[in-house]
C-alpha positions as CSV (number, residue, x, y, z in Angstrom):
1,M,18.2,-2.7,-4.4
2,S,14.7,-4.6,-3.2
3,G,11.8,-2.4,-5.2
4,I,10.3,0.0,-8.2
5,Y,7.0,1.7,-7.3
6,I,5.4,3.7,-10.8
7,H,3.2,6.0,-9.8
8,I,0.2,6.1,-12.0
9,P,-1.9,9.3,-11.5
10,F,-5.5,8.5,-13.6
11,C,-8.6,7.2,-12.7
12,K,-12.1,7.1,-13.9
13,Q,-13.4,8.9,-11.5
14,R,-12.9,11.3,-7.7
15,C,-13.7,8.2,-4.8
16,T,-15.3,10.7,-1.7
17,Y,-13.2,8.6,0.2
18,C,-10.2,8.9,-1.4
19,D,-6.6,12.1,-1.0
20,F,-4.3,10.2,-3.0
21,H,-2.7,11.8,-6.2
22,F,-4.3,11.5,-8.8
23,S,-6.8,13.5,-12.3
24,T,-9.5,12.0,-13.7
25,S,-9.1,14.3,-16.7
26,Y,-5.6,12.9,-18.0
27,E,-7.4,11.9,-21.8
28,K,-5.4,15.1,-22.0
29,Y,-1.8,14.9,-21.4
30,Y,-2.0,10.7,-20.8
31,E,0.4,10.0,-23.5
32,E,3.3,13.0,-22.6
33,M,2.7,11.4,-18.3
34,V,3.8,8.0,-19.4
35,S,6.4,8.9,-21.6
36,A,7.4,11.1,-19.0
37,I,7.6,8.3,-16.1
38,C,9.3,6.7,-19.0
39,I,11.9,9.2,-19.3
40,E,12.5,9.4,-15.4
41,I,13.1,5.2,-15.3
42,E,16.1,5.7,-18.2
43,Q,17.3,9.3,-16.1
44,R,17.8,7.2,-12.9
45,K,19.3,4.3,-14.2
46,Q,23.1,4.7,-12.4
47,E,22.0,5.4,-8.7
48,V,21.3,1.5,-8.6
49,V,24.4,0.3,-11.2
50,D,25.0,-3.8,-11.0
51,E,21.7,-3.7,-8.4
52,V,19.2,-6.7,-8.9
53,V,15.1,-5.8,-9.3
54,N,13.1,-7.9,-6.8
55,T,9.9,-6.3,-7.0
56,I,8.5,-3.8,-9.3
57,Y,4.8,-2.4,-8.2
58,F,1.9,-0.5,-10.0
59,G,0.6,2.1,-7.8
60,G,-1.9,4.6,-8.5
61,G,-4.8,6.3,-9.2
62,T,-5.7,3.5,-11.6
63,P,-2.4,1.7,-13.0
64,S,-5.1,-0.4,-15.0
65,L,-5.8,2.1,-17.0
66,L,-3.3,1.9,-19.2
67,K,-3.0,1.0,-22.8
68,Q,-1.0,-2.4,-23.1
69,E,1.2,-0.4,-25.7
70,D,1.9,2.2,-22.7
71,L,2.4,-1.2,-20.1
72,N,5.0,-3.1,-22.8
73,L,6.4,0.7,-23.6
74,I,7.2,1.1,-19.6
75,F,7.8,-3.0,-19.1
76,D,10.7,-2.1,-22.3
77,T,12.5,1.1,-20.7
78,L,12.6,-1.4,-17.3
79,R,14.1,-3.4,-18.6
80,K,16.7,-1.7,-20.4
81,N,17.8,0.0,-17.9
82,Y,17.9,-2.2,-15.1
83,K,19.1,-5.5,-13.6
84,I,15.3,-7.5,-13.2
85,N,15.9,-10.6,-11.3
86,P,13.6,-13.6,-13.8
87,E,11.3,-14.1,-10.2
88,A,10.4,-10.9,-9.6
89,E,7.0,-9.6,-7.9
90,I,5.6,-7.3,-10.3
91,T,1.6,-6.3,-8.6
92,L,-0.6,-4.0,-11.2
93,E,-3.2,-2.5,-8.2
94,A,-6.2,-2.7,-10.5
95,N,-9.9,-1.6,-10.5
96,P,-13.2,-4.8,-11.1
97,D,-14.2,-2.8,-13.5
98,D,-11.0,-3.0,-15.2
99,I,-10.8,-6.8,-14.9
100,S,-11.4,-8.9,-18.4
101,I,-10.3,-12.8,-19.1
102,E,-8.5,-10.7,-22.3
103,I,-6.4,-8.1,-20.2
104,L,-5.5,-10.5,-17.8
105,K,-4.0,-12.9,-20.1
106,I,-2.7,-9.4,-21.5
107,W,-1.2,-8.6,-18.2
108,E,-0.1,-12.0,-17.5
109,A,2.1,-12.3,-20.6
110,E,3.9,-9.0,-19.1
111,G,5.4,-10.8,-16.6
112,I,2.5,-9.2,-13.8
113,N,2.2,-11.7,-11.6
114,R,0.5,-10.1,-8.5
115,L,-2.7,-7.7,-9.2
116,S,-4.2,-5.8,-5.9
117,I,-7.9,-5.4,-6.4
118,G,-9.4,-2.4,-5.1
119,L,-12.7,-4.2,-4.2
120,Q,-13.2,-2.3,-0.7
121,S,-17.2,-3.7,-0.1
122,F,-19.4,-6.1,-1.9
123,R,-22.4,-3.8,-0.6
124,P,-23.9,-2.0,-3.6
125,Q,-24.8,1.1,-1.0
126,D,-21.2,1.1,0.5
127,L,-19.6,1.6,-3.6
128,K,-22.7,3.6,-4.2
129,W,-22.0,6.6,-1.6
130,M,-18.1,5.9,-2.3
131,N,-18.6,7.0,-6.1
132,R,-16.9,3.2,-6.9
133,A,-16.4,2.4,-10.1
134,H,-17.9,-0.8,-10.1
135,N,-20.8,-2.8,-8.9
136,A,-20.8,-5.8,-6.1
137,T,-21.6,-7.9,-8.9
138,E,-18.4,-7.0,-10.5
139,S,-16.9,-6.6,-7.5
140,K,-17.5,-11.2,-7.5
141,R,-16.7,-11.5,-11.0
142,C,-13.3,-10.2,-11.4
143,I,-11.4,-12.7,-8.6
144,E,-13.5,-15.4,-10.7
145,M,-11.3,-14.7,-13.8
146,V,-8.5,-14.1,-11.7
147,K,-8.5,-17.4,-11.0
148,E,-9.9,-19.1,-13.9
149,V,-7.4,-17.1,-15.9
150,G,-4.5,-18.5,-13.1
151,V,-2.6,-15.3,-11.9
152,H,0.1,-16.4,-9.2
153,S,-1.3,-14.0,-6.2
154,L,-4.1,-11.8,-5.5
155,S,-4.6,-9.6,-2.9
156,V,-7.5,-7.8,-2.5
157,D,-8.8,-4.6,0.4
158,L,-11.9,-4.0,2.3
159,I,-12.8,-1.1,4.1
160,Y,-14.2,-1.9,7.5
161,G,-15.9,1.5,9.4
162,L,-18.1,1.9,7.4
163,P,-20.9,4.0,8.2
164,D,-23.9,1.8,9.1
165,L,-21.5,-1.4,8.7
166,P,-24.1,-4.3,10.5
167,I,-21.0,-6.7,12.7
168,K,-23.5,-9.0,10.2
169,D,-22.7,-7.5,7.2
170,W,-18.6,-7.4,8.0
171,D,-18.7,-10.7,8.2
172,E,-20.2,-11.0,5.1
173,Q,-17.5,-9.3,3.8
174,I,-14.8,-11.5,5.1
175,K,-16.5,-15.1,4.2
176,N,-16.6,-13.5,0.3
177,V,-12.9,-13.5,0.0
178,I,-12.6,-16.4,2.4
179,N,-14.5,-18.6,0.3
180,Y,-12.7,-17.6,-3.1
181,G,-9.6,-17.9,-1.4
182,V,-8.2,-14.9,-1.6
183,E,-4.4,-15.2,-1.0
184,H,-4.0,-11.9,0.1
185,I,-6.0,-9.3,2.1
186,S,-5.4,-5.4,2.9
187,A,-8.4,-4.5,5.4
188,Y,-7.6,-0.8,6.2
189,C,-10.2,1.8,8.6
190,L,-12.6,4.2,6.7
191,T,-10.3,7.5,7.5
192,V,-11.5,11.1,7.0
193,E,-9.3,13.3,5.2
194,E,-9.8,16.4,5.1
195,K,-10.8,18.3,1.0
196,T,-12.3,15.1,0.5
197,A,-15.7,14.5,-0.3
198,L,-16.4,12.4,2.3
199,A,-15.2,15.0,5.1
200,K,-17.8,17.4,3.4
201,Q,-20.3,14.9,3.5
202,V,-19.7,14.6,7.4
203,Q,-19.0,17.6,7.6
204,E,-23.1,18.6,7.0
205,G,-24.5,15.2,8.0
206,S,-25.3,13.3,5.3
207,I,-22.5,10.7,6.2
208,I,-22.1,9.5,10.1
209,P,-19.0,8.0,10.7
210,S,-18.9,4.8,12.5
211,D,-17.4,5.6,16.5
212,E,-13.8,4.0,17.2
213,D,-15.5,1.1,19.3
214,E,-17.1,0.5,16.3
215,Q,-14.1,0.1,13.6
216,S,-12.6,-1.8,17.3
217,A,-14.5,-4.3,16.8
218,Q,-14.8,-4.4,12.8
219,Y,-10.9,-5.0,13.3
220,L,-10.4,-7.8,16.3
221,Y,-13.0,-9.3,14.5
222,L,-11.5,-9.5,11.1
223,V,-7.8,-10.3,13.2
224,D,-10.4,-13.6,14.4
225,K,-12.3,-14.5,11.5
226,L,-9.1,-14.7,8.7
227,K,-7.0,-16.4,12.0
228,S,-8.6,-19.1,11.9
229,A,-9.6,-19.8,8.3
230,G,-5.6,-19.8,7.8
231,Y,-4.8,-16.4,7.4
232,E,-0.9,-14.8,9.5
233,Q,-1.2,-10.9,10.4
234,Y,1.7,-9.3,9.2
235,E,1.3,-6.6,9.5
236,I,-1.0,-4.4,11.2
237,S,-3.7,-3.8,7.8
238,N,-2.2,-7.4,6.2
239,F,-3.1,-10.6,5.7
240,C,-2.4,-13.4,4.2
241,L,-2.0,-17.3,3.1
242,P,1.4,-18.7,4.1
243,G,3.7,-17.4,2.0
244,K,1.5,-14.9,0.0
245,E,2.9,-11.8,1.8
246,S,3.6,-8.8,-0.2
247,K,7.7,-9.1,-1.4
248,H,7.4,-5.4,-2.1
249,N,5.7,-3.3,1.0
250,S,7.4,-5.3,3.1
251,S,10.0,-4.0,1.6
252,Y,8.7,-0.6,2.6
253,W,8.8,-2.1,6.6
254,K,12.0,-3.9,6.7
255,G,13.2,-0.3,5.6
256,I,14.6,-1.9,2.3
257,T,15.9,0.4,-0.6
258,Y,13.6,1.4,-3.2
259,Q,13.3,4.2,-6.0
260,G,9.4,5.8,-7.0
261,F,9.2,7.0,-10.6
262,G,5.6,9.0,-10.7
263,P,4.4,12.0,-10.0
264,S,4.7,12.2,-5.9
265,A,6.5,8.9,-6.3
266,H,8.4,8.7,-3.2
267,S,12.6,6.8,-3.1
268,F,14.4,5.9,-0.4
269,D,18.2,5.3,-0.9
270,G,19.2,3.7,2.9
271,K,20.0,7.4,4.7
272,K,17.7,9.7,2.3
273,R,14.4,9.6,1.0
274,R,13.5,12.0,-2.0
275,F,9.7,12.8,-2.7
276,N,8.4,13.3,-6.4
277,V,6.3,16.9,-6.7
278,R,2.2,15.9,-6.5
279,N,2.0,17.7,-9.6
280,N,1.0,16.7,-13.0
281,A,1.9,19.3,-14.9
282,L,5.0,20.1,-13.0
283,Y,5.9,16.9,-13.0
284,M,6.1,16.5,-17.0
285,K,7.5,19.9,-18.0
286,N,10.5,19.3,-15.3
287,V,11.4,15.5,-16.1
288,N,11.5,16.8,-20.2
289,S,13.1,19.8,-19.3
290,G,15.7,18.3,-17.6
291,I,14.4,20.8,-14.5
292,N,14.0,19.4,-11.1
293,Y,11.3,17.3,-10.1
294,Y,11.4,16.5,-6.4
295,D,12.1,17.4,-2.7
296,D,14.9,15.3,-1.4
297,E,15.7,14.6,3.1
298,T,18.8,13.3,4.2
299,L,17.4,11.3,8.0
300,T,19.3,12.1,10.9
301,P,20.6,9.6,13.0
302,V,16.7,10.5,15.4
303,N,14.5,10.1,12.2
304,R,16.2,6.9,11.0
305,F,15.5,6.2,15.0
306,N,12.4,6.8,14.6
307,E,11.1,5.3,11.2
308,I,11.9,1.7,12.3
309,I,10.2,1.7,15.0
310,L,7.8,3.4,13.2
311,T,7.7,0.6,9.9
312,T,9.3,-2.4,11.7
313,L,6.8,-2.2,15.6
314,R,3.5,-2.8,12.7
315,T,4.7,-6.3,11.4
316,K,5.1,-9.6,12.7
317,W,9.7,-8.9,12.7
318,G,8.7,-6.6,15.2
319,V,11.5,-4.3,16.5
320,S,15.0,-5.6,16.3
321,V,16.8,-3.6,19.1
322,R,20.7,-3.9,17.9
323,S,19.2,-2.4,14.8
324,L,18.2,0.7,16.5
325,I,21.3,0.2,18.8
326,S,22.9,0.3,15.5
327,V,21.6,4.6,14.2
328,Q,21.3,5.2,18.2
329,T,21.6,4.4,21.7
330,P,17.7,4.3,22.8
331,S,17.5,7.1,26.5
332,T,16.0,5.4,29.6
333,G,12.7,6.1,29.2
334,F,12.2,4.0,25.9
335,Y,13.1,1.1,27.9
336,S,10.5,2.7,30.5
337,K,8.1,2.8,27.8
338,V,9.2,-0.3,26.7
339,D,8.9,-2.3,30.5
340,E,5.0,-0.2,30.7
341,F,3.5,-1.0,27.9
342,S,4.6,-4.8,28.2
343,K,3.0,-5.0,31.7
344,K,0.0,-3.6,29.9
345,N,0.3,-7.1,27.2
346,W,0.9,-4.6,24.4
347,L,4.1,-5.6,23.8
348,K,6.4,-8.9,24.6
349,V,10.2,-9.0,24.3
350,E,12.5,-12.0,22.7
351,N,15.3,-12.1,21.6
352,E,16.9,-8.8,21.7
353,T,13.5,-7.8,19.8
354,I,9.9,-6.0,20.3
355,F,6.6,-7.6,19.3
356,L,3.2,-6.1,20.0
357,I,0.6,-8.4,21.3
358,G,-3.2,-8.4,21.6
359,E,-5.2,-5.1,22.2
360,G,-1.3,-3.2,21.2
361,W,-2.4,-3.7,17.5
362,L,-4.8,-1.3,18.2
363,M,-3.0,1.2,20.4
364,A,0.6,0.8,18.0
365,D,0.6,4.4,16.5
366,Y,0.6,5.5,20.3
367,I,2.7,3.6,21.4
368,S,5.5,3.9,18.8
369,A,4.9,8.0,19.1
370,E,5.9,7.1,22.7
371,L,8.9,5.0,21.9
372,F,10.5,7.5,20.1
373,A,13.7,9.3,20.0
374,V,13.4,12.8,20.3
375,D,15.5,15.6,19.9
C-alpha cells in the first residue's frame, strides 16, 4: 500500500472560494472527531495486513489546527496498527497563521518531514477578498521559519487567474517562492465553485473573474518561469526541484492503493473506491456505533480504463498503452484520436506511452474525455 490520507475537517473561517469539506464550529466536537478518526484507523487495519505504509498525508480543512496531544494520539494509533516505513513521507497541510518556531519543532519531532502551506497569494488585497485567516507578512515569515527549523521539504499553494491580477504581479508571486528556495509549488487556477461565497459574489457582480485567455497566459508564464529556475513540471499543477515530487499525491496519479480516514475521505484498493460520508455528525455517530458510514464503488473495466487516462495523462509519466490494454482493449477510435492530437502537437507517443506536450497541457481535460472508453 502506498499511503494513508487523514482528513481533518476543521477551519478557523470559510474562504470565499472553498468547497472542501470542513466546519468552522468544530470546537464543540473537536475531541469526539479526533477519537472517531482514531477508531476508524483501528477498525480498518485488517484491510492491509502486512502491507507497508510509505506515505501519510494530513489534509483538510486545516490539519495545523490539531493540538499537539491529539496529533500525537493519531500518530500513536497509526503506529500501533500499521507498518510504517521508517523513511515514509509524512505531509501536513498548514496555514501560515498557525506556524511558529515552537510548533514546527513539535511537528518535526512527531516525524512530519514535509509541509504543504496554503499561501494562495502574497498580495494583501487577494487575501482580504478570499477571507484568508493570514496576511501577506505571515506568508513570507512562515517560509522563513520553516527554512530556519530545517523541515526536509516545503510545498506552497498559489492561485492564478485571480481578479485583477496583472502579469507583473503574478511574476512577483512566482519570484517570491523561487527566491525563498521553496522545493515544491502547487499552482491552481481560481475556479468558481457552486454554493460558495465566491459564486455569489460573481453572480452579484462584486467580483469579476479573469477570462480564459488571462488564465492561460498566467499558466504558461508560470511554466516558463519555473522551468527557467530549475523546477520540473511533473503534473499539470505541480512543480518541484529535482527529487522533491510529492510521493503521496503521485501515488494517486499512478493508481497505487491508499486508505482515507475521516469524514469525506476517499480510499482505493485497486478495484474498489470508498467514500466516507461528507457529514461530521453522521460520521462520528456511525463510527462510534459501528454503523456503515461510507459508500463504495467497484470499478468496471471501462471505469478503470478511463481513470488511468484521467490520472496518468496529466503527469510527466504519461499514459502507458500497455496499462490500458491490461484492463480493456482500446478501440480504433482511441488510436484515431491519439493520432489527431499528435498532429496538433498536443500529444506525443514514445515507447508505447502517451504524453502531453505544448498546448496539450492546457487541453488535458478535453483530451482525456475524447480518449475515454464508453460502455
